[in-house]
N, C-alpha and C positions, 0 to 999 in steps of 0.2 A: 110193547117191547117183547112180550112173549112170542107173538106171531112173527115179528121180524127176526128174532133169534132163530126160531125154527126154520123159517123160509130161507134165510141166508146161510145158516151154518148146519142145519139138521140137528142142532142141540136143543134140548128141552130146558126150560127154566128150572125144572126140578133137579137138573144136574148140578145146580149151584145153590149156594147160600148168598143172599143179597145183603150187602151192607145197608145200614139205615140211611135214609135220606138220599139226596141226589147232589151231584156236583155240576155247576153251570160254568161254562167257559164262554166268554164273549170275545170275539175277534172281529172288529168292524161290524159288518152286517151279518156275520155268522154267529149263531148261538147254538151251542152243543150242550145237551143235558146228558150226564153220564150216571148210570147206575152201576156201581162196582159189584161184580159177581165173583164169588170165590168158589173154586171147584176142588173137590177132594182128589180128583183124577189128575195125574201129572200133565203138564203143558204139552209134552210130546204126544201123549195119547189123545188129548183133545184135538190137537192139530191134525193127527192122522184121521180122526173121525170127520172133521170138517173137510179135509181134502177129499175123502171118499164121497162125502155128500156133494161137493162141487163137481166131482167127476161124473156123478150120476145125473146131474142136472142138464137139461137141453140148453137152457140159457141161464147159466149161473150168474148171480148178482156179484159174486166175488171171484177174483182170479186166483187168489192164494190167501194164506194166513201166515202171519209172522209171530214168533215168540219174542216178546220184549221183556227183558228181565231187569232193565235199568237204563239210565241215561246213555250209557255207552252203546246201546243198541239203536239209538235214534239216529236217523240220517235224513237226507233231503227227500226221500220218497214218502216220508210221513208228513202229512199236512201240518202246517204250523200250529193250528188250534189243537190238534191231537197231541203234538209234541209238547205244547204248553201244559196240557192236562197231565201227560205222563211225567214230565219234569216235576210238576207239583206233587203228583202221586208218589213218586220215588224220593221225595224230600229234597229236590234240587232247587227250591226257591224259598 
């Protein structure tokens, strides 16, 4: 997880406090394990850092990063299994 976080976003695991445990979402053949990380830095600052990292990459793994603050920010661009986790996370189920 640490390596992927660094490779894809340029952020370090030490930038966050991790919640205890993992959340697993199963959607047909897809299985997603989520480790919730909490940052002291505001979302806008984290997004700026990630976008700067993406801009420096020759072949970035990500095209952009979005800030999702609640179910109202979910749309068709978010994969259903991610939307299911976020809906649960924000208390929508």
